[in-house]
C-alpha positions in Angstrom: 32.1 77.4 23.8 34.3 80.2 25.1 36.6 80.7 28.1 34.7 83.8 29.0 31.7 81.8 30.0 31.0 80.8 33.6 30.5 77.1 33.7 28.7 74.9 36.2 28.4 71.1 36.8 27.9 68.5 39.5 31.4 67.5 40.6 30.2 64.4 42.6 28.4 61.4 41.1 24.8 62.0 40.3 22.1 60.4 42.5 21.3 60.5 46.2 24.0 60.8 48.8 25.0 62.5 52.0 26.7 65.4 50.3 27.0 66.7 46.7 29.4 69.3 45.4 28.5 71.7 42.6 31.4 73.4 40.9 31.5 76.8 39.1 34.4 78.3 37.2 34.8 81.6 35.4 35.5 85.2 36.1 32.0 85.9 37.3 31.5 82.7 39.3 31.9 84.3 42.8 29.8 87.2 41.7 26.9 85.0 40.5 26.9 82.8 43.6 27.0 85.9 45.8 23.6 87.0 44.4 21.9 84.0 45.9 24.0 83.2 49.0 23.1 84.5 52.5 25.5 83.9 55.3 24.1 82.2 58.5 26.0 84.4 61.0 26.1 87.8 59.4 25.7 89.6 56.1 28.8 89.4 54.0 29.7 89.5 50.4 31.6 86.5 49.0 33.4 88.9 46.6 35.2 90.5 49.6 36.3 87.2 51.2 39.8 85.8 51.0 40.7 83.0 48.6 40.6 79.4 50.0 37.9 80.2 52.5 34.7 78.3 53.4 31.4 80.0 54.3 28.3 78.6 55.9 24.9 79.9 54.7 21.9 79.3 52.5 21.2 79.4 48.8 18.0 81.5 48.5 15.8 82.1 45.5 13.1 84.7 45.8 13.2 84.4 49.6 12.8 80.6 49.4 15.6 78.7 51.0 16.8 75.9 48.7 19.4 74.4 51.0 21.9 75.1 53.7 25.3 74.9 52.1 29.0 75.4 52.5 30.6 77.6 49.9 34.3 77.3 49.1 36.0 80.1 47.3 39.2 79.8 45.2 40.3 83.1 43.5 42.3 83.2 40.4 45.1 82.3 39.7 45.2 80.1 42.8 42.6 77.6 41.7 42.3 74.3 39.9 41.3 76.0 36.6 43.3 79.2 37.1 40.0 81.1 37.2 37.7 82.1 40.0 36.2 78.8 41.2 33.3 78.2 43.6 32.4 74.8 45.1 29.0 74.5 46.8 28.6 71.6 49.2 24.9 70.9 49.5 22.8 68.0 50.8 22.9 65.0 48.4 19.3 65.2 47.2 18.8 65.0 43.4 16.1 67.6 43.7 18.4 70.1 45.6 21.2 69.5 43.1 19.0 70.3 40.2 17.4 73.3 41.9 20.7 75.0 42.6 22.1 74.2 39.1 19.0 75.4 37.4 19.1 78.6 39.4 22.6 79.5 38.2 21.9 78.4 34.6 19.1 81.0 34.6 21.5 83.6 35.9 24.7 83.7 33.8 26.1 80.2 33.8 26.1 77.4 31.3 26.6 73.7 31.8 30.2 72.6 31.5 31.2 70.2 28.8 33.0 66.9 29.5 36.4 67.7 31.0 36.0 71.4 30.6 37.3 72.3 34.1 40.5 70.4 33.4 40.8 71.8 29.8 40.7 75.3 31.3 43.4 74.3 33.8 45.5 73.3 30.8 44.7 76.3 28.7 45.5 78.6 31.7 48.8 76.9 32.3 48.0 75.2 35.5 49.2 71.9 34.1 50.5 70.5 30.9 48.6 68.2 28.5 50.1 65.0 29.8 49.3 66.0 33.4 45.7 66.8 32.3 45.3 63.4 30.8 46.7 61.8 33.9 43.7 63.4 35.9 41.4 61.1 34.0 43.7 58.1 34.7 43.6 58.9 38.5 39.8 58.9 38.4 39.7 55.6 36.5 42.4 53.9 38.5 41.1 50.5 39.9 44.3 49.2 41.5 47.2 50.4 43.5 49.6 50.0 40.5 47.4 52.0 38.1 46.9 54.6 40.7 50.7 55.0 41.3 51.4 55.4 37.6 48.6 58.0 37.2 49.8 60.0 40.2 53.4 59.9 39.0 52.2 61.2 35.6 50.0 63.9 37.1 53.1 65.1 39.0 54.8 65.6 35.7 56.6 62.3 35.2 57.0 62.2 31.4 57.3 66.0 31.4 60.3 66.0 33.7 61.9 63.2 31.6 61.6 65.2 28.4 61.8 68.9 29.5 65.6 69.2 29.8 66.3 67.1 26.7 63.8 69.2 24.6 65.4 72.4 25.9 68.9 71.2 24.9 67.7 70.1 21.5 66.0 73.5 21.0 69.3 75.2 21.8 71.0 73.1 19.1 68.2 73.7 16.7 68.7 77.5 17.1 72.4 77.1 16.3 71.6 74.9 13.3 69.2 77.6 12.1 71.9 80.2 12.6 74.3 78.1 10.4 71.7 78.2 7.6 71.8 82.0 7.8 75.5 81.8 7.1 75.4 78.9 4.7 77.6 80.7 2.2 80.4 81.1 4.7 80.9 77.4 5.6 80.8 77.9 9.4 79.5 75.6 12.2 78.0 77.1 15.3 76.8 73.8 16.7 79.5 71.5 18.1 78.9 68.3 16.2 80.5 66.1 18.9 78.2 67.4 21.7 75.3 67.3 19.3 76.0 63.6 18.7 76.1 63.0 22.4 72.7 64.7 22.9 71.1 62.8 20.0 72.4 59.5 21.6 71.0 60.6 25.0 67.6 61.5 23.5 67.5 58.2 21.5 68.2 56.2 24.7 65.5 58.0 26.7 62.9 57.7 23.9 63.6 53.9 23.5 63.3 53.4 27.3 60.0 55.2 27.4 58.6 53.4 24.4 59.6 50.0 25.8 57.8 50.9 29.0 54.4 51.2 27.2 53.6 47.5 26.9 54.1 47.1 30.7 52.4 50.4 31.5 49.4 49.7 29.3 48.9 46.3 30.8 49.2 47.6 34.4 46.7 50.3 33.6 44.1 48.0 32.0 44.9 44.8 33.8 47.6 42.3 32.9 46.0 39.7 30.5 46.6 36.1 31.5 45.4 33.4 29.2 44.6 30.0 30.7 45.0 27.3 28.1 45.1 23.5 28.1 43.3 20.4 27.0 39.5 20.0 27.6 38.5 19.0 31.2 41.9 19.9 32.6 40.3 22.3 35.0 40.7 25.7 33.4 37.2 26.9 34.3 37.6 25.5 37.8 40.9 27.4 38.2 39.3 30.6 37.0 36.5 30.2 39.5 39.0 29.5 42.3 41.1 32.6 41.4 38.0 34.8 41.3 36.4 33.1 44.3 33.1 32.9 42.5 31.3 30.6 40.0 32.1 32.7 36.9 32.6 29.9 34.4 30.4 26.7 33.9 32.2 23.6 35.2 31.2 20.2 33.8 32.7 16.7 33.3 31.7 17.0 29.6 34.7 17.9 27.5 34.4 21.0 25.4 32.0 22.9 27.8 33.8 26.2 27.3 33.3 27.3 23.7 34.1 31.0 24.0 36.6 33.0 26.1 35.4 34.1 29.5 37.2 37.0 31.1 37.3 38.6 34.5 39.6 40.7 36.6 41.0 40.5 40.1 43.6 42.6 42.0 46.5 40.7 43.6 48.9 42.8 45.8 47.8 46.0 44.2 48.1 44.7 40.6 45.1 44.1 38.3 45.2 40.7 36.4 42.7 40.0 33.7 42.2 36.2 33.5 40.9 34.6 30.3 39.4 31.1 30.4 39.7 29.6 26.9 38.3 26.6 25.1 40.0 23.3 25.6 42.7 22.6 22.9 42.3 19.3 21.1 41.6 17.8 17.7 37.8 17.9 17.0 35.4 17.9 14.1 33.0 20.2 16.0 32.8 23.4 14.0 31.8 25.6 16.9 34.4 24.1 19.2 37.1 24.6 16.6 36.2 28.3 16.5 36.6 28.4 20.2 40.0 26.7 20.0 41.1 29.2 17.3 40.0 32.0 19.7 42.0 30.4 22.5 45.2 30.7 20.5 44.3 34.3 19.7 43.8 35.2 23.3 47.1 33.5 24.2 48.8 35.5 21.5 47.5 38.8 22.9 48.2 37.9 26.6 51.2 38.9 28.6 51.2 35.7 30.7 50.1 32.2 29.7 49.1 29.6 32.2 49.4 26.2 30.6 47.3 23.7 32.6 48.1 19.9 32.6 46.1 17.2 34.2 47.9 15.4 37.0 45.5 12.5 36.7 47.1 11.6 33.4 50.6 11.6 34.8 51.0 7.8 34.7 50.0 7.5 31.1 51.2 10.8 29.7 54.3 11.7 31.7 56.5 11.7 28.6 54.0 13.7 26.5 53.8 16.5 29.1 57.3 17.8 28.2 56.4 17.6 24.5 53.3 19.7 25.0 55.1 22.3 27.0 57.8 22.7 24.4 55.2 23.0 21.7 53.5 25.8 23.6 56.9 27.5 24.2 57.7 27.4 20.5 54.3 28.7 19.5 54.6 31.6 22.0 58.3 32.2 22.3 58.0 35.8 23.6 55.4 35.0 26.3 56.0 34.3 30.0 54.7 30.8 30.6 53.5 29.2 33.9 53.1 25.5 33.8 50.5 24.2 36.4 49.7 20.7 37.3 46.1 20.6 38.3 44.3 17.9 40.3 47.5 17.2 42.2 45.3 15.8 45.0 44.8 12.7 42.8 48.5 11.7 43.0 50.4 10.1 45.8 53.2 12.1 47.4 55.8 10.1 45.6 54.0 10.6 42.2 53.7 14.4 42.9 57.4 14.6 43.8 58.3 12.8 40.6 56.1 15.0 38.4 57.6 18.2 40.0 61.2 16.9 39.4 60.5 16.0 35.8 59.0 19.4 34.8 61.0 22.5 35.6 59.3 25.3 37.6 56.0 23.3 37.8 53.3 24.7 40.1 51.2 21.9 41.6 47.7 22.7 42.8 44.1 21.5 43.1 41.7 24.1 41.7 38.7 22.1 43.0 40.0 22.1 46.6 41.6 25.6 46.2 45.0 24.3 47.4 48.0 26.0 45.9 46.0 29.1 44.7 47.8 31.5 47.0 51.2 30.1 45.8 50.0 30.7 42.2 49.0 34.3 43.1 52.5 34.9 44.6 54.1 33.6 41.5 52.0 35.8 39.3 53.0 39.0 41.1 56.7 37.9 41.1 56.6 37.9 37.3 55.5 41.6 37.2 58.1 44.2 37.3 56.5 46.3 40.1 60.0 47.5 41.1 59.7 50.3 38.5 56.6 51.6 40.3 58.4 51.6 43.7 61.3 53.5 42.2 59.0 56.1 40.6 60.3 55.4 37.2 58.4 57.0 34.3 56.1 54.5 32.7 54.1 55.3 29.6 50.5 54.3 29.7 48.9 56.6 27.1 48.7 55.5 23.5 48.9 59.1 22.3 52.2 59.6 24.1 53.4 56.2 22.7 52.7 57.3 19.1 54.3 60.7 19.7 57.4 59.1 21.2 57.7 56.7 18.2 57.4 59.6 15.8 60.1 61.5 17.7 62.4 58.5 17.7 62.0 58.2 13.9 62.9 61.9 13.5 65.9 61.8 15.9 67.2 58.7 14.1 67.1 60.6 10.8 69.0 63.4 12.5 71.7 60.9 13.6 71.9 59.5 10.1 72.3 63.0 8.7 75.1 63.9 11.0 76.9 60.6 10.3 76.6 61.0 6.6 77.6 64.7 6.9 74.6 65.8 4.7 73.6 69.3 4.3 72.5 71.1 7.5 69.2 72.3 6.0 68.1 68.7 5.3 68.5 67.3 8.9 67.3 70.6 10.4 63.8 69.5 9.2 64.1 66.3 11.2 65.1 68.3 14.3 62.0 70.4 14.1 59.9 67.3 13.6 61.4 65.7 16.8 60.7 68.9 18.7 57.2 69.0 17.4 56.3 65.4 18.4 57.9 65.9 21.9 55.9 69.2 22.3 52.7 67.4 21.3 53.0 65.2 24.4 52.9 68.1 26.9 51.0 70.6 24.8 54.0 73.0 24.4 53.6 72.7 20.7 50.3 73.9 19.1 47.9 71.0 19.5 45.1 70.5 17.1 41.7 71.4 18.5 40.2 68.1 17.4 42.9 66.3 19.5 42.0 68.4 22.6 38.3 67.7 22.0 39.0 64.0 21.9 41.1 64.0 25.0 38.8 66.0 27.2 35.7 64.5 25.7 36.5 61.3 27.5 36.4 63.0 30.9 33.3 63.0 33.1 31.3 66.2 33.3 32.4 68.1 36.4 36.1 67.4 36.0 
C-alpha cells in the first residue's frame, strides 16, 4: 500500500438503490476518469475544469455506454483526502457499480482498504487522528446524543482542549532541557511557580476528561439499565412495555427468565440498553441460580438499576419492601437506583397513596396496562446529564483516548511530585516528555505506531 496509488471504492452502501457514488482519490484520479468520461453537451477535459464542479456525461468503455453519470471534481489540496478526488454518481444498479469499478481497476486504480480515504486525510494533514476516529463515530451514531458527541469530536473537541496546554508544556520542556545544558552552573530558566500552576491546570483538565469517559462511553453505546427484582414481579412485562414489543417471554410461572435479555430504545435522543434479568430469590434450581448470579453481574455493570417491587404484596410485605431496597442500595452503593412499584392497578387509591408515602421517590406503574411508562421514561432521561451535550463540553468516548489521558495524568503527577520534592531536573524532565508523548498520541502529533493506525482505520467501512 502506498499513497502514490490511486484508490477507488463504492462510497454508498452496496446493493440496489436509486443512486450510488463511486469515489477515487490520488494524484491521477481526475486523469484516469477523464479517459472514459464524455460530456453530454460538449467535448471537455475534466483535467481543465475548476475544482468543486459537477459535470454531466457518460462513462464509456470501447464506445459502449456503461451509464449516464454526474462527475464531481475536488482538486488538491481542497478535498477530503487532500489529494485529487473524483466522485461518480451513477444509477444504483449493482451491475453498473461493478462495471465502472472494474473499468478503473484495469486502468491504474486499486481497491481502497478499510478507512483508507480518511487515513489519507489524516496523513495529508486535513484532520488530526482524534477527528479521523470521530468520522467513524458519526457514521455509527444511532442516537441524537451519540451524534452530538461525534460531531463535537470531529470539529476538534479534545484537540482544542489539549492544544494550548500541550503547547505551554512544550515551552516549559524546552526551558527545562536548556537548564540541563547548563546543569553545572546552577541556573533556572523555567519559572517554578508558573510551572506549578501549569501542571495543576493540566492535571485538572486531564481528570475532567477522564471522568467524562464513563458517561461518554455509555451515551455512545447506550446507557445500560438493569431491571432486577423477585420472580413474577413483572420485569419481562416492563421490558416489553418499554420496547413496545413482545421481546421477553411472559408467564405466571416463577423463574421463566433464566438468562439476561437485552434490547435498546432511544428516549429523547438518548439510547438506553435495557437488560431483563432472572428473578432474584432463594432456589435449589442450578440453572436458575446461574441466571440469578448473572442478574447481579449485569446490575454491577449497569449505570442505572430499576428495582421492581410487586404492589400486590403490599399488604403482607410493606415492611419488607424498605429492607429489600436498603439491601440493594448497600450491594450497589455507586449505582443510580429507581424503585418501581409494578401492578399498581391492583391497589386501591388509598393503598397506592400509602405505598408512595412510605417509600421515597417511588414510581408507581402498571407494566401490563402500560400506565406510568411515559413517566418512567421522563425519569430515566432526567437522570442523564445531557446538559454537558447542550453546552458542547468535551466528552471522551474513545477508549484509546481514555488510556492515553490516564497515562498522561500519571506522567504529569510524577512531574508535580518531582517539583515538590525539588529533585534533579533531569529526572522529572523524562516525565514531561512522557506526558507530551501521550497527549500527542491522541491527536497524532507524536509519531504513532503503524499498527495502531492500521487498527484504527481497519474498523472503518471501505469507501470512507
